[in-house]
C-alpha positions, 0 to 999 in steps of 0.5 A, a space after each residue: 182168178 175169182 171175179 165178184 159180180 154184184 147185180 143191183 137195180 140201184 146201179 147206174 142205168 144204161 144209156 139207150 140212144 137213137 131210134 131202135 124201133 125196128 130191132 126187136 132183139 136188142 140185148 137187154 140193158 138190165 142184164 148188164 147192170 152190175 159191178 165187177 170188182 167194185 166197178 160199175 158196168 152197164 150197156 150202152 146203145 148207139 145208132 147212126 146211119 143204118 147201124 145200131 150197136 151196143 157196147 158194155 164197159 166191161 172189156 170195152 166190148 161190142 155186144 151187138 152190131 145190127 146192119 141191114 141185108 140187101 132186102 133191108 132186114 136188120 140183123 146182129 152180125 157179131 157174136 155176143 153174149 146176153 148178160 154180164 155174167 156170161 162175159 165175166 165167166 164165159 163157157 167158151 170164147 173169151 174175147 167176143 167183141 172186146 178190146 184186147 191188149 195191152 199187147 194183142 195177139 201172142 208173145 212167144 215164151 211169155 216173156 220179152 226183154 226191154 232196155 236190158 230187163 226181162 219181163 215175164 207175162 202170163 202163160 195163158 196160151 198153150 201153157 207156153 205163150 201169152 195171148 191178148 195180154 194174159 189172164 187179166 188183159 184189158 178185155 177183163 177189166 172195167 173201163 170208165 165211161 168218160 162220155 156217151 151220146 147218141 152215136 159215140 162212147 169214150 172209155 178210159 182205163 189205167 192199166 197199172 204198173 206190173 199188172 200181168 208183168 207189163 211195166 208202166 202205168 199205161 193210161 188208155 182212152 178209146 172212142 167207139 163212134 158210128 157215122 152216117 155213112 155206116 162206119 164203126 170207127 175205133 180210135 185209141 190213145 195211150 201214154 205211159 210212165 215207163 217204157 212198155 210194149 203196146 199193141 191194141 186191137 179189137 176182136 169182133 167175130 163177124 157173121 154177115 149172114 151166111 152159115 160158113 165164112 168159107 163162102 164169103 168173098 175176101 180181098 186183102 190188100 197185102 203182098 206178104 204175110 207173117 208165117 207161124 210155127 205150130 204154136 202160132 208164134 211168128 217164125 220171124 220171116 215175112 213171106 210173099 203171098 204169091 203162089 200161096 193160099 194167102 194171096 187175096 190180092 184179088 177177091 175170091 172165096 175164102 174156102 177156095 184154098 183153105 183146105 190145101 196141104 199147106 204147113 201154115 194152114 195146118 199150123 192154124 187149122 185154117 187162116 189165123 195169120 197176120 197179113 202185112 198190109 201194102 200201105 201207101 201212107 200213114 193214114 186210114 187205108 183199105 186193108 180188107 173187104 169181106 162180102 157175104 153173097 147170101 145176105 149181100 152184106 159187106 164189111 170194109 176194114 180201114 186202118 192206119 196199122 201195118 198188120 191185119 190178123 184174120 181168123 176164120 173161127 177154126 177152133 170153134 166146135 159148136 159147143 158154145 152159143 151166142 146170145 141169139 142161140 146161134 152155135 159158135 160153129 167151125 168157121 161160122 164167123 171171122 175176126 178182122 183184127 188191125 194191129 202191129 205184127 204178133 210177137 213184135 217185142 221179141 222180133 228185131 225185124 218187126 216194127 218196134 211197139 215200145 211206148 216210152 214216157 213222153 210219147 203217145 200211142 195212137 191208132 185208128 181203125 174203121 169197119 165200113 158196112 154196105 150192101 151189094 145188090 
């Protein structure tokens, strides 16, 4: 699809909040002023505690996220691009920092049946399956800015009935907020006028400081995982992690077993799987921690979701750079995506992700940042 971008100094200015005097390389607001498909886009800067974060309403994307290392030095720990143009027409990875949906992850055979009707969705993954909503997922649309202040931004999007094959006018509101105890919180709400599948997630790629995620230490609070076929579609099974390279119930190095002769690792060229979280209740619970020994940075994922997709950048090859000219290198970053299990609309034994009129979809996920001395 051809996308129209108009850049104009007369458009609404970006909001810059908080004290960012210690950060010299924030993304430039003027590089994000413009219109996409007739909708205004800008860049917004939020700060709280030790975190400074920048967000654009094109795709509800996290453009930058600064946290300190063990010496107090601030650095951007997510991969991002330096301009609106680079997000609208990416040379490589499309989903950097974006909200993804309306159905995150994959839909097998790019179709699903709901209430006796078969719906066809785009084949944007291996020309067979649907990935993260399709060619025009919520990451490729401009969200309305409902409100913004020093530490939070609320965004709204109406995903119209029939777009990319999904039924229903899906009315979505999402808030990004920062807290004084160094959490980046995401809350989602959605309603619909027709039954439709909904499974949102968020897609920041974290580089905590070290050059390879294989050296990061990770814990995942999960006793089972979702195996996939050679095209990354769930087989429908749920398998125990015990005795497999997917057992991170105790913290250990990501690279310890990622190179084993294992069919699941071969299917994804490493880790790109959904872990089935060992939950105790309905609210926020710790799903995962990832620690970089070289910088001291640690991120803890808390969520009310049942699944956590962990992707170790197995398909990056260094041919694409982020806005700091850092190569997007093989296993140089990690995505931690809280969500329902992949391909749930086609798997009767997975949790039903159908949202119906009169219901409200809700989700809360938080990334909490800290430093180990």
